[in-house]
NUMITI-580070 format. One record per residue (C-alpha): residue number from 1; x, y, z. Coordinates in pm, 1 decimal. Layout:
residues N
<i=NUM&px=X&py=Y&pz=Z> $
...
end
This chain:
residues 365
<i=1&px=-767.6&py=-2364.9&pz=14096.5> $
<i=2&px=-587.6&py=-2254.7&pz=14413.3> $
<i=3&px=-238.0&py=-2119.7&pz=14358.1> $
<i=4&px=22.2&py=-2364.3&pz=14487.4> $
<i=5&px=173.7&py=-2106.8&pz=14721.8> $
<i=6&px=-162.0&py=-2061.7&pz=14899.3> $
<i=7&px=-232.2&py=-2430.6&pz=14966.1> $
<i=8&px=-212.9&py=-2555.2&pz=15327.8> $
<i=9&px=30.4&py=-2839.9&pz=15263.4> $
<i=10&px=-28.1&py=-3183.9&pz=15413.2> $
<i=11&px=261.9&py=-3336.5&pz=15219.6> $
<i=12&px=439.8&py=-3282.2&pz=14888.1> $
<i=13&px=133.9&py=-3394.1&pz=14688.4> $
<i=14&px=-170.7&py=-3281.1&pz=14881.7> $
<i=15&px=-303.1&py=-2986.1&pz=15075.4> $
<i=16&px=-615.8&py=-2814.8&pz=15203.6> $
<i=17&px=-787.8&py=-2506.6&pz=15072.2> $
<i=18&px=-632.5&py=-2202.3&pz=15248.6> $
<i=19&px=-962.7&py=-2136.4&pz=15427.0> $
<i=20&px=-947.6&py=-2472.9&pz=15608.1> $
<i=21&px=-708.1&py=-2362.7&pz=15880.1> $
<i=22&px=-919.8&py=-2527.4&pz=16151.5> $
<i=23&px=-917.2&py=-2870.1&pz=15988.7> $
<i=24&px=-547.7&py=-2837.1&pz=15902.7> $
<i=25&px=-479.7&py=-2767.8&pz=16270.8> $
<i=26&px=-661.9&py=-3087.5&pz=16367.8> $
<i=27&px=-468.2&py=-3282.2&pz=16103.9> $
<i=28&px=-142.2&py=-3150.0&pz=16246.3> $
<i=29&px=-258.0&py=-3263.2&pz=16591.5> $
<i=30&px=-311.4&py=-3615.5&pz=16458.7> $
<i=31&px=-693.0&py=-3608.9&pz=16460.4> $
<i=32&px=-789.3&py=-3636.4&pz=16093.0> $
<i=33&px=-793.4&py=-3917.8&pz=15837.9> $
<i=34&px=-801.5&py=-3808.7&pz=15474.0> $
<i=35&px=-938.7&py=-4069.8&pz=15233.6> $
<i=36&px=-886.8&py=-3978.7&pz=14870.1> $
<i=37&px=-1101.2&py=-4073.3&pz=14572.3> $
<i=38&px=-1409.5&py=-4207.8&pz=14751.5> $
<i=39&px=-1711.7&py=-4300.3&pz=14540.0> $
<i=40&px=-1887.4&py=-4605.3&pz=14397.9> $
<i=41&px=-1884.9&py=-4801.7&pz=14068.8> $
<i=42&px=-2092.2&py=-4666.7&pz=13779.6> $
<i=43&px=-2145.5&py=-4324.8&pz=13940.2> $
<i=44&px=-2466.8&py=-4130.9&pz=13889.6> $
<i=45&px=-2445.3&py=-3753.3&pz=13856.9> $
<i=46&px=-2802.5&py=-3686.6&pz=13966.4> $
<i=47&px=-2822.0&py=-3523.7&pz=14310.5> $
<i=48&px=-3129.4&py=-3724.4&pz=14405.1> $
<i=49&px=-3019.0&py=-4063.4&pz=14277.8> $
<i=50&px=-2663.4&py=-4037.7&pz=14405.7> $
<i=51&px=-2785.9&py=-3922.7&pz=14746.7> $
<i=52&px=-3013.6&py=-4227.5&pz=14756.2> $
<i=53&px=-2717.8&py=-4452.9&pz=14677.5> $
<i=54&px=-2500.6&py=-4307.1&pz=14954.2> $
<i=55&px=-2787.1&py=-4314.8&pz=15206.4> $
<i=56&px=-2901.2&py=-4667.9&pz=15126.1> $
<i=57&px=-2553.1&py=-4811.6&pz=15053.4> $
<i=58&px=-2694.8&py=-4982.8&pz=14746.0> $
<i=59&px=-2530.8&py=-5055.5&pz=14414.1> $
<i=60&px=-2589.7&py=-4791.7&pz=14147.9> $
<i=61&px=-2841.2&py=-5015.0&pz=13967.8> $
<i=62&px=-3040.3&py=-5108.0&pz=14280.4> $
<i=63&px=-3325.2&py=-4911.5&pz=14437.0> $
<i=64&px=-3341.3&py=-4966.7&pz=14813.5> $
<i=65&px=-3588.6&py=-4780.1&pz=15034.1> $
<i=66&px=-3405.9&py=-4832.0&pz=15365.9> $
<i=67&px=-3088.0&py=-4666.3&pz=15491.9> $
<i=68&px=-2767.0&py=-4833.1&pz=15608.3> $
<i=69&px=-2791.5&py=-4703.4&pz=15966.0> $
<i=70&px=-3161.2&py=-4793.0&pz=15976.3> $
<i=71&px=-3083.7&py=-5151.9&pz=15875.6> $
<i=72&px=-2806.9&py=-5167.2&pz=16134.7> $
<i=73&px=-3040.2&py=-5069.6&pz=16418.8> $
<i=74&px=-3308.3&py=-5298.5&pz=16279.3> $
<i=75&px=-3084.8&py=-5603.5&pz=16328.2> $
<i=76&px=-3165.2&py=-5586.9&pz=16699.7> $
<i=77&px=-3482.2&py=-5379.4&pz=16703.4> $
<i=78&px=-3698.3&py=-5526.8&pz=16429.7> $
<i=79&px=-4027.2&py=-5425.3&pz=16594.2> $
<i=80&px=-3938.4&py=-5054.2&pz=16608.4> $
<i=81&px=-4125.6&py=-4819.3&pz=16649.1> $
<i=82&px=-4384.3&py=-5032.6&pz=16830.6> $
<i=83&px=-4330.6&py=-5017.4&pz=17209.5> $
<i=84&px=-4042.4&py=-4770.8&pz=17182.8> $
<i=85&px=-3910.7&py=-4598.0&pz=17386.0> $
<i=86&px=-3894.6&py=-4856.8&pz=17661.7> $
<i=87&px=-3697.5&py=-4935.4&pz=17976.9> $
<i=88&px=-3403.1&py=-5083.1&pz=17786.5> $
<i=89&px=-3407.4&py=-4818.0&pz=17513.0> $
<i=90&px=-3526.3&py=-4487.7&pz=17664.9> $
<i=91&px=-3331.2&py=-4260.7&pz=17428.0> $
<i=92&px=-3364.8&py=-4195.5&pz=17053.4> $
<i=93&px=-3150.7&py=-4427.4&pz=16841.8> $
<i=94&px=-3047.3&py=-4139.7&pz=16613.1> $
<i=95&px=-3106.1&py=-3764.9&pz=16590.7> $
<i=96&px=-3099.9&py=-3545.7&pz=16283.2> $
<i=97&px=-3024.8&py=-3188.1&pz=16382.8> $
<i=98&px=-3269.4&py=-3012.5&pz=16153.5> $
<i=99&px=-3628.8&py=-3030.9&pz=16038.2> $
<i=100&px=-3621.6&py=-3352.0&pz=15833.9> $
<i=101&px=-3508.4&py=-3697.6&pz=15944.2> $
<i=102&px=-3213.2&py=-3853.0&pz=15762.9> $
<i=103&px=-3279.8&py=-4126.6&pz=15508.0> $
<i=104&px=-2962.9&py=-4302.1&pz=15628.1> $
<i=105&px=-3167.5&py=-4401.4&pz=15934.3> $
<i=106&px=-3474.5&py=-4530.5&pz=15748.8> $
<i=107&px=-3580.7&py=-4877.7&pz=15857.0> $
<i=108&px=-3845.2&py=-5109.6&pz=15719.4> $
<i=109&px=-4124.2&py=-4980.5&pz=15941.7> $
<i=110&px=-4007.5&py=-4632.6&pz=16038.2> $
<i=111&px=-3711.1&py=-4398.0&pz=16052.2> $
<i=112&px=-3483.1&py=-4459.2&pz=16350.1> $
<i=113&px=-3390.5&py=-4090.3&pz=16374.2> $
<i=114&px=-3594.3&py=-3802.0&pz=16503.9> $
<i=115&px=-3561.5&py=-3446.9&pz=16374.6> $
<i=116&px=-3458.0&py=-3192.2&pz=16634.7> $
<i=117&px=-3405.4&py=-2823.0&pz=16571.1> $
<i=118&px=-3363.3&py=-2696.9&pz=16927.3> $
<i=119&px=-3264.4&py=-2931.9&pz=17214.5> $
<i=120&px=-3360.7&py=-2662.9&pz=17464.3> $
<i=121&px=-3717.3&py=-2683.8&pz=17339.4> $
<i=122&px=-3783.7&py=-3029.5&pz=17188.8> $
<i=123&px=-4153.0&py=-2952.5&pz=17217.3> $
<i=124&px=-4459.3&py=-3169.9&pz=17222.3> $
<i=125&px=-4738.4&py=-3214.1&pz=16972.6> $
<i=126&px=-5102.4&py=-3308.7&pz=17008.3> $
<i=127&px=-5227.0&py=-3643.8&pz=16884.7> $
<i=128&px=-5425.8&py=-3564.9&pz=16571.8> $
<i=129&px=-5724.3&py=-3789.0&pz=16648.8> $
<i=130&px=-5847.6&py=-3932.3&pz=16976.5> $
<i=131&px=-6165.4&py=-4095.7&pz=16842.2> $
<i=132&px=-6221.8&py=-4416.3&pz=16650.5> $
<i=133&px=-5974.5&py=-4476.5&pz=16371.1> $
<i=134&px=-6109.1&py=-4653.8&pz=16061.5> $
<i=135&px=-5967.2&py=-4990.6&pz=15954.9> $
<i=136&px=-5841.4&py=-4883.6&pz=15612.7> $
<i=137&px=-5536.8&py=-4721.6&pz=15453.0> $
<i=138&px=-5638.3&py=-4379.0&pz=15584.5> $
<i=139&px=-5666.3&py=-4518.8&pz=15934.8> $
<i=140&px=-5326.2&py=-4684.8&pz=15903.3> $
<i=141&px=-5171.0&py=-4353.7&pz=15801.3> $
<i=142&px=-5340.8&py=-4170.7&pz=16087.5> $
<i=143&px=-5228.8&py=-4435.4&pz=16337.0> $
<i=144&px=-4872.4&py=-4400.0&pz=16213.3> $
<i=145&px=-4884.9&py=-4022.7&pz=16262.0> $
<i=146&px=-5031.5&py=-4061.7&pz=16611.5> $
<i=147&px=-4772.2&py=-4320.7&pz=16712.3> $
<i=148&px=-4491.1&py=-4100.4&pz=16581.7> $
<i=149&px=-4621.0&py=-3802.2&pz=16779.3> $
<i=150&px=-4648.1&py=-4010.8&pz=17097.3> $
<i=151&px=-4296.5&py=-4142.5&pz=17049.1> $
<i=152&px=-4156.0&py=-3794.8&pz=16987.1> $
<i=153&px=-4327.8&py=-3662.0&pz=17296.0> $
<i=154&px=-4187.9&py=-3950.6&pz=17501.7> $
<i=155&px=-3833.9&py=-3875.1&pz=17382.9> $
<i=156&px=-3871.4&py=-3503.3&pz=17460.0> $
<i=157&px=-3821.9&py=-3553.2&pz=17834.2> $
<i=158&px=-3490.8&py=-3742.8&pz=17802.9> $
<i=159&px=-3361.3&py=-3486.4&pz=17553.5> $
<i=160&px=-3453.4&py=-3200.5&pz=17787.2> $
<i=161&px=-3281.5&py=-3378.7&pz=18076.1> $
<i=162&px=-2961.3&py=-3437.3&pz=17877.5> $
<i=163&px=-2961.1&py=-3079.7&pz=17750.8> $
<i=164&px=-2994.8&py=-2948.4&pz=18107.1> $
<i=165&px=-2717.4&py=-3176.0&pz=18234.7> $
<i=166&px=-2488.6&py=-3114.7&pz=17936.3> $
<i=167&px=-2240.0&py=-2838.0&pz=17878.1> $
<i=168&px=-2032.9&py=-2661.5&pz=17613.5> $
<i=169&px=-1684.7&py=-2551.2&pz=17715.6> $
<i=170&px=-1527.0&py=-2441.5&pz=17388.7> $
<i=171&px=-1507.1&py=-2073.6&pz=17299.8> $
<i=172&px=-1436.1&py=-2153.8&pz=16934.3> $
<i=173&px=-1795.1&py=-2198.0&pz=16817.5> $
<i=174&px=-1919.1&py=-1936.3&pz=16573.1> $
<i=175&px=-2271.6&py=-1831.4&pz=16480.6> $
<i=176&px=-2275.5&py=-2035.4&pz=16158.7> $
<i=177&px=-2545.3&py=-2295.3&pz=16106.4> $
<i=178&px=-2314.1&py=-2597.8&pz=16115.9> $
<i=179&px=-2129.7&py=-2471.7&pz=16422.4> $
<i=180&px=-2457.2&py=-2433.5&pz=16611.7> $
<i=181&px=-2566.9&py=-2785.1&pz=16512.8> $
<i=182&px=-2244.8&py=-2946.4&pz=16632.5> $
<i=183&px=-2262.0&py=-2742.4&pz=16952.4> $
<i=184&px=-2602.4&py=-2899.9&pz=17022.3> $
<i=185&px=-2459.2&py=-3247.3&pz=16960.2> $
<i=186&px=-2167.8&py=-3198.6&pz=17201.5> $
<i=187&px=-2402.0&py=-3074.7&pz=17472.2> $
<i=188&px=-2641.6&py=-3368.6&pz=17438.6> $
<i=189&px=-2360.4&py=-3626.2&pz=17447.5> $
<i=190&px=-2201.8&py=-3460.5&pz=17749.6> $
<i=191&px=-2543.7&py=-3460.2&pz=17916.9> $
<i=192&px=-2559.7&py=-3837.7&pz=17896.5> $
<i=193&px=-2801.3&py=-3891.6&pz=17608.9> $
<i=194&px=-2738.5&py=-4242.9&pz=17476.8> $
<i=195&px=-2827.4&py=-4159.2&pz=17117.7> $
<i=196&px=-2555.5&py=-4325.1&pz=16909.8> $
<i=197&px=-2587.6&py=-4147.6&pz=16574.8> $
<i=198&px=-2621.4&py=-3776.7&pz=16499.6> $
<i=199&px=-2669.9&py=-3637.7&pz=16150.6> $
<i=200&px=-2593.2&py=-3274.4&pz=16066.4> $
<i=201&px=-2589.1&py=-3107.0&pz=15727.2> $
<i=202&px=-2421.5&py=-2821.2&pz=15545.6> $
<i=203&px=-2537.4&py=-2747.1&pz=15193.0> $
<i=204&px=-2458.6&py=-2500.1&pz=14920.0> $
<i=205&px=-2168.1&py=-2668.3&pz=14740.0> $
<i=206&px=-2355.8&py=-2710.0&pz=14410.3> $
<i=207&px=-2182.6&py=-2412.5&pz=14253.7> $
<i=208&px=-2219.7&py=-2430.2&pz=13877.7> $
<i=209&px=-2112.4&py=-2067.7&pz=13855.8> $
<i=210&px=-1930.2&py=-1809.5&pz=14067.0> $
<i=211&px=-1774.8&py=-2073.3&pz=14288.0> $
<i=212&px=-1474.5&py=-1846.5&pz=14321.8> $
<i=213&px=-1409.0&py=-1479.3&pz=14271.8> $
<i=214&px=-1231.3&py=-1403.5&pz=13945.9> $
<i=215&px=-878.5&py=-1292.8&pz=14022.0> $
<i=216&px=-867.1&py=-1440.7&pz=14371.6> $
<i=217&px=-969.0&py=-1806.2&pz=14387.1> $
<i=218&px=-911.4&py=-1819.5&pz=14765.1> $
<i=219&px=-1234.4&py=-1620.7&pz=14805.6> $
<i=220&px=-1595.6&py=-1679.2&pz=14706.9> $
<i=221&px=-1883.1&py=-1913.9&pz=14793.0> $
<i=222&px=-1669.1&py=-2227.0&pz=14801.8> $
<i=223&px=-1410.9&py=-2068.7&pz=15029.8> $
<i=224&px=-1679.9&py=-1949.2&pz=15271.3> $
<i=225&px=-1838.5&py=-2293.9&pz=15288.8> $
<i=226&px=-1507.5&py=-2470.5&pz=15344.9> $
<i=227&px=-1423.6&py=-2222.2&pz=15620.4> $
<i=228&px=-1759.5&py=-2288.4&pz=15789.4> $
<i=229&px=-1701.8&py=-2664.5&pz=15770.6> $
<i=230&px=-1345.7&py=-2638.1&pz=15896.1> $
<i=231&px=-1416.8&py=-2400.8&pz=16185.5> $
<i=232&px=-1723.1&py=-2594.9&pz=16300.3> $
<i=233&px=-1535.6&py=-2926.2&pz=16312.9> $
<i=234&px=-1243.5&py=-2761.4&pz=16493.5> $
<i=235&px=-1472.2&py=-2606.9&pz=16757.5> $
<i=236&px=-1662.9&py=-2933.5&pz=16802.8> $
<i=237&px=-1343.7&py=-3132.9&pz=16855.1> $
<i=238&px=-1213.9&py=-2869.9&pz=17098.2> $
<i=239&px=-1538.5&py=-2895.4&pz=17294.2> $
<i=240&px=-1524.8&py=-3276.7&pz=17305.5> $
<i=241&px=-1170.3&py=-3263.5&pz=17441.9> $
<i=242&px=-1257.5&py=-3004.1&pz=17707.5> $
<i=243&px=-1558.5&py=-3215.5&pz=17806.1> $
<i=244&px=-1333.4&py=-3524.3&pz=17819.3> $
<i=245&px=-1557.8&py=-3725.1&pz=17585.9> $
<i=246&px=-1344.1&py=-3700.1&pz=17271.0> $
<i=247&px=-1237.3&py=-4066.9&pz=17269.9> $
<i=248&px=-1601.9&py=-4170.7&pz=17236.0> $
<i=249&px=-1691.5&py=-3964.0&pz=16929.7> $
<i=250&px=-1594.7&py=-4003.3&pz=16564.0> $
<i=251&px=-1706.5&py=-3773.8&pz=16284.1> $
<i=252&px=-1732.5&py=-3839.0&pz=15911.6> $
<i=253&px=-1800.9&py=-3607.1&pz=15619.8> $
<i=254&px=-1980.5&py=-3726.5&pz=15309.0> $
<i=255&px=-2150.9&py=-3591.0&pz=14999.5> $
<i=256&px=-2332.5&py=-3747.1&pz=14705.2> $
<i=257&px=-2044.3&py=-3674.4&pz=14467.0> $
<i=258&px=-1746.3&py=-3450.9&pz=14407.9> $
<i=259&px=-1710.3&py=-3185.8&pz=14139.0> $
<i=260&px=-1556.2&py=-3218.7&pz=13795.3> $
<i=261&px=-1185.7&py=-3154.1&pz=13761.6> $
<i=262&px=-1199.2&py=-2874.0&pz=13507.3> $
<i=263&px=-1397.9&py=-2562.3&pz=13591.3> $
<i=264&px=-1665.8&py=-2444.3&pz=13351.6> $
<i=265&px=-1693.7&py=-2111.3&pz=13171.2> $
<i=266&px=-1889.0&py=-1955.4&pz=13459.7> $
<i=267&px=-1614.3&py=-1984.9&pz=13724.7> $
<i=268&px=-1795.6&py=-2287.4&pz=13865.9> $
<i=269&px=-1782.7&py=-2666.4&pz=13856.7> $
<i=270&px=-2036.5&py=-2925.0&pz=13750.3> $
<i=271&px=-2142.0&py=-3258.9&pz=13900.2> $
<i=272&px=-1849.3&py=-3498.8&pz=13929.1> $
<i=273&px=-1777.6&py=-3841.4&pz=14071.1> $
<i=274&px=-1533.3&py=-3939.0&pz=14348.7> $
<i=275&px=-1412.8&py=-3696.7&pz=14615.1> $
<i=276&px=-1211.8&py=-3691.5&pz=14937.8> $
<i=277&px=-1380.5&py=-3796.8&pz=15261.5> $
<i=278&px=-1263.9&py=-3687.5&pz=15606.4> $
<i=279&px=-1281.0&py=-3880.5&pz=15931.6> $
<i=280&px=-1211.0&py=-3672.7&pz=16242.3> $
<i=281&px=-1177.6&py=-3729.8&pz=16615.6> $
<i=282&px=-927.1&py=-3837.5&pz=16877.7> $
<i=283&px=-960.2&py=-4198.3&pz=16757.5> $
<i=284&px=-918.6&py=-4119.6&pz=16386.5> $
<i=285&px=-589.5&py=-4255.2&pz=16257.5> $
<i=286&px=-378.2&py=-3965.1&pz=16135.8> $
<i=287&px=-303.3&py=-4055.8&pz=15775.9> $
<i=288&px=-378.4&py=-4002.3&pz=15410.2> $
<i=289&px=-531.2&py=-4303.8&pz=15239.9> $
<i=290&px=-532.4&py=-4323.1&pz=14863.4> $
<i=291&px=-330.7&py=-4168.1&pz=14588.3> $
<i=292&px=-314.1&py=-3806.6&pz=14488.9> $
<i=293&px=-522.6&py=-3788.2&pz=14170.1> $
<i=294&px=-304.6&py=-3754.2&pz=13860.7> $
<i=295&px=-464.0&py=-3486.0&pz=13646.6> $
<i=296&px=-363.1&py=-3425.1&pz=13288.0> $
<i=297&px=-348.8&py=-3057.4&pz=13196.9> $
<i=298&px=-568.2&py=-3139.5&pz=12896.5> $
<i=299&px=-831.4&py=-3320.5&pz=13103.5> $
<i=300&px=-1172.8&py=-3332.5&pz=12938.3> $
<i=301&px=-1443.3&py=-3095.6&pz=13064.8> $
<i=302&px=-1663.7&py=-3397.4&pz=13156.0> $
<i=303&px=-1400.0&py=-3576.3&pz=13359.1> $
<i=304&px=-1434.6&py=-3644.8&pz=13732.4> $
<i=305&px=-1190.7&py=-3796.1&pz=13980.1> $
<i=306&px=-1162.4&py=-4173.0&pz=13941.8> $
<i=307&px=-1283.0&py=-4388.0&pz=14231.9> $
<i=308&px=-1021.7&py=-4567.2&pz=14439.6> $
<i=309&px=-1225.5&py=-4652.3&pz=14751.5> $
<i=310&px=-1588.0&py=-4761.1&pz=14759.6> $
<i=311&px=-1768.7&py=-4559.7&pz=15027.6> $
<i=312&px=-1906.8&py=-4887.3&pz=15163.2> $
<i=313&px=-1554.7&py=-4989.2&pz=15268.9> $
<i=314&px=-1573.8&py=-4695.1&pz=15508.7> $
<i=315&px=-1927.0&py=-4782.2&pz=15621.2> $
<i=316&px=-1819.9&py=-5141.2&pz=15687.5> $
<i=317&px=-1524.1&py=-5025.9&pz=15894.5> $
<i=318&px=-1740.4&py=-4793.2&pz=16102.2> $
<i=319&px=-2004.6&py=-5059.5&pz=16158.5> $
<i=320&px=-1758.9&py=-5323.1&pz=16278.4> $
<i=321&px=-1473.5&py=-5125.8&pz=16432.4> $
<i=322&px=-1668.0&py=-4840.0&pz=16585.3> $
<i=323&px=-2032.3&py=-4936.1&pz=16636.4> $
<i=324&px=-1951.8&py=-5296.0&pz=16725.2> $
<i=325&px=-2137.5&py=-5483.9&pz=16451.4> $
<i=326&px=-2029.8&py=-5835.7&pz=16365.4> $
<i=327&px=-1893.2&py=-5920.4&pz=16022.7> $
<i=328&px=-2216.6&py=-6102.6&pz=15946.7> $
<i=329&px=-2420.9&py=-5798.6&pz=16049.6> $
<i=330&px=-2209.5&py=-5566.8&pz=15836.4> $
<i=331&px=-2245.5&py=-5794.4&pz=15533.4> $
<i=332&px=-2620.7&py=-5804.3&pz=15584.3> $
<i=333&px=-2653.7&py=-5428.4&pz=15629.9> $
<i=334&px=-2442.5&py=-5354.2&pz=15320.6> $
<i=335&px=-2580.4&py=-5649.1&pz=15115.9> $
<i=336&px=-2232.4&py=-5791.6&pz=15055.9> $
<i=337&px=-1885.0&py=-5805.7&pz=15205.5> $
<i=338&px=-1661.6&py=-5498.5&pz=15192.6> $
<i=339&px=-1304.2&py=-5497.6&pz=15321.0> $
<i=340&px=-1231.9&py=-5280.6&pz=15622.0> $
<i=341&px=-983.1&py=-4995.2&pz=15614.8> $
<i=342&px=-732.9&py=-4896.5&pz=15886.9> $
<i=343&px=-927.7&py=-4591.1&pz=16002.4> $
<i=344&px=-890.7&py=-4599.1&pz=16380.7> $
<i=345&px=-598.8&py=-4568.9&pz=16617.9> $
<i=346&px=-491.2&py=-4874.2&pz=16810.6> $
<i=347&px=-705.6&py=-4930.7&pz=17116.8> $
<i=348&px=-998.8&py=-4728.5&pz=16985.0> $
<i=349&px=-1195.5&py=-4998.2&pz=16803.0> $
<i=350&px=-1522.5&py=-5116.9&pz=16952.9> $
<i=351&px=-1551.5&py=-5452.1&pz=17121.9> $
<i=352&px=-1860.1&py=-5650.2&pz=17030.8> $
<i=353&px=-2140.2&py=-5594.4&pz=17277.3> $
<i=354&px=-2442.3&py=-5810.4&pz=17349.4> $
<i=355&px=-2659.8&py=-5566.7&pz=17155.1> $
<i=356&px=-2418.8&py=-5558.8&pz=16859.3> $
<i=357&px=-2351.2&py=-5192.4&pz=16903.4> $
<i=358&px=-2118.3&py=-5026.4&pz=17146.3> $
<i=359&px=-2287.8&py=-4818.1&pz=17412.9> $
<i=360&px=-1986.0&py=-4591.4&pz=17457.8> $
<i=361&px=-1934.3&py=-4483.4&pz=17096.4> $
<i=362&px=-2100.3&py=-4204.5&pz=16899.1> $
<i=363&px=-2101.5&py=-4140.8&pz=16525.0> $
<i=364&px=-2149.8&py=-3792.6&pz=16377.3> $
<i=365&px=-2191.1&py=-3736.7&pz=16004.0> $
end
């Protein structure tokens, strides 16, 4: 545990890890929403299963192969990827900064996101077969690969154009992996790319041992990761403000689960349940939602933080109040109705557009 004197206080009950100076600064500027105790009923402590649940927005006992963002885009683009890109939709719907597309964007027919490691060199690939394709399952698979390659190549030109037109003005970016990813995102948005959803990732929090350094719990693997997260978000927000596009971008952190309350014998923590979730950006309502967890000093070694907010309440709010989905669309995407939360500042919510998503808003998570 962090010593009370070292905590970056948000109020009398809550505070940030001392290495999260960048995020604390944004909170003090009124740019961060803290949502305590976020999870889902009947939590699963498997990395793979819990990740599937968060990505698909399913109940814990349901197995859904599509992602919540994928289903959202599919409401108006059911034929995707056939005949995409096109005149009305020349840009990628979503981009995962990395080598693997995000399962949050998986639709029925294809994934609505494309993986991008370097916007300066989106690259092109050769179609794997230019001859006759057999009419069987092997031919179907080959056709899918060819169509995906053609689509990726078609998107490469608009990405290159946006990257050339875009800019980064912040001097706060560091050389860390997450910082570089968010730097790419800011540049593409400022360059006019109309991609609405960007997915970035930071891993390494599964610290079953040596999470902290014995004798100084403000140092160690966990502290380094939290500092990387905090500094990257701070630099990204600074860049958005300097580029004058900050009112159009909202960011959200999420993970498959939190850690258990009591540390184990190896100076680490094991798989838990609920955890805090952060929303950041100029339109994020500056507040703390949820109660400070009450933790008994004799808490059991298996115990995790109890859920107070279902993560799908947050998804529903983002769909309707940021991306412009209707209530009916949100209910369909999330399979049932979830109450919205007061996450955005007055005047920042999206108005419904004819395409059921707002062309001026961007979501980063």
